[in-house]
N, C-alpha and C positions, 0 to 999 in steps of 0.2 A: 245564794251560791248553789249551783247545780253540781251533783256528783254522779259518777257512773254507778249504775245499779250493781251491787255486789252479787246479786242473784244471777246476773248474766254470766254465761259460761266463761267467756274470755276474760271478763273483769274478775270473776272469782279466781280463775287460775293465775291472773296477774297479781292479785293481792296475796293469795296464800301459797302459790307455787313458785315464787321468785327465788331462784337459787342464791341471789345476792342479798336477799332480805329475809332470811329464814327465821329471824326473831319474831316476825309476825305470826308465822305458822306455829312456832314454839309457844308463844303466848296463848294462841287460840287452843292448841291441844292441851296444854297444862291446865287451862281454866275449865274447858268443857269436860275433860276427863278427871278433873279434881286431883291432879298430881301435885303432891307436896313433898318437901324434904328430899329424902334419897330417891324417891320415885320420879321427881321432877325431871323433865326433859331439859337438857342443857345444850344439845346439839342435834340437828337433823340434817339428813342428806336427802334432797329431792331425788326420787327415782324416776326412771322412765315409766310413764303412765300406760304404755302399751303392754298388755299381757298376752303375748303371742303364744298360742297353744303349741305344745311339743308334738302333738299328733295332728296331722294335716286336716282332718275333718272336724275338729273341735272348734268351738266358737272363739273368735278373737274379741278381746275386750279392751276398751280404752277408758281409763279412770280419769277423774278430774285431778286429784292430788294423790300421789303415793310417796311416802317418805319412810325413812329408816332412822331410828334414834341411836344414841350411843350404846345401847344394849342390844342392838340389832333387831329390835321389835319393829314390826311394820305397822304403818298407819295408812288407811285409805279414807279420804274425805271426798264425799260426793254431794254435789248440789243438784237437786232435782226440782225444776219449776213445774213442768207438765205432770199432771196426775198420772201415775203409773200403778195400776192395781197389782202388778207383779214386782213392785220395787223391793219388797221383803225377800222374795226369791232371788232377785238380782244381787242384793246385799250378801246373801249366803253364797252365791256363785262367785262373786268377786273375791270374797274373803277366803273361801276354800281354795280358789285358784292361786291366790297369792301365797297361801300356806304350802300347797304342794309344790310350788315352784322354788321353794327355799332350798331343797336338797336335790342332789343328783343321784343317779342309780346306785352308786357304790357308797354313798354317805349314810351315816347313822341317823336314826330318828331323833336322837338327843340334840341335834343341831337345829331342830325346828324351834322357832321363836313365835311368840304371841303376835296375833294380828288384831288390830283395833279397827273397827269400821265406824265411821261417823257419817250418817246420812242427814243432810239438811234439806228438808222437804217444804215446799211451798203449798202443802196440802196436808190434811190429816190422813194418817194411815192406820192408826190404832184406835180402838174404842175406849179411850181414856180422856180425862180432862187435862192431864199433865202435858206440857209442851216438850218435855224431855223424858226419854226413857232409856234404860240400859237393859240389855238382854244378854243373859249368860247361860251356859250349859250347867244345869244343877240337877242333883238327884231329886226325884219327885217325892221321896219320903223324908229324907233328912234335910233337904234344901242346902246341902253342902256343895260347894263348887270344887269338884275334884278334877274336872276337865277344864283347864284354865286358859287354853291357847286361843280362844275366840271371845271377842267382846263386841257387841253391836250396840251402838248409841244412835238414837234418832232424835232430831230436833224438828218438831212440827211447827212451822212458823205461823200457821193459821191459828194455833192455840195460844200463841205468845201475845198478850195484850197489855204488857206493862208500858207505862210512860217512862221516859228517860230518867226522871227524878226518882222513880221507883226501882231502878236497876242498882241494887246494892252489892253486886258482885261483878267481877270481871266477866264471868261467863254470860250473865244477863246483859251486860253492855255489848259483848260481841254479838249476841243474838239480836239485840235491838239494832245494832249497826247493820247487820245483814238484812234484816227485815225492812228497815225504815229509811236507810240512806238513799 
């Protein structure tokens, strides 16, 4: 049996960005971000993936998936097939743009909510052996994470070499599905 490749942009958006089947995105996010118990996502709203700049000369961006959970936290999920040496910078740009667009001129900063970025890459971007990495803003001496509103997660498919029978968690099964179907 042949399946459509989930790495294909349109297929990826159809699988994970379907407003009528948000349980697929919820399962993916909860497993990849390891959300359990009271942190677990129960509901998501698929948002408009177009991040139109408020200033005319700024760059327009189109995301693969943008969603909001029940706590108004934002999630950006990007599938990148072609190698892009600037993908790390793009992830910072997309995430910060999503963050600053959360409040209007007269609103207080306390309304800002966390933004999670998940980049699924069909290439290696970091010089590590691990296929999954999480990047946080931490103090370089204490390693405490006191600036908590940004989280960057990367899945490097090139580094994922497990067979289906070795996938002993839902996150590994999701990654296997994306890489191999």
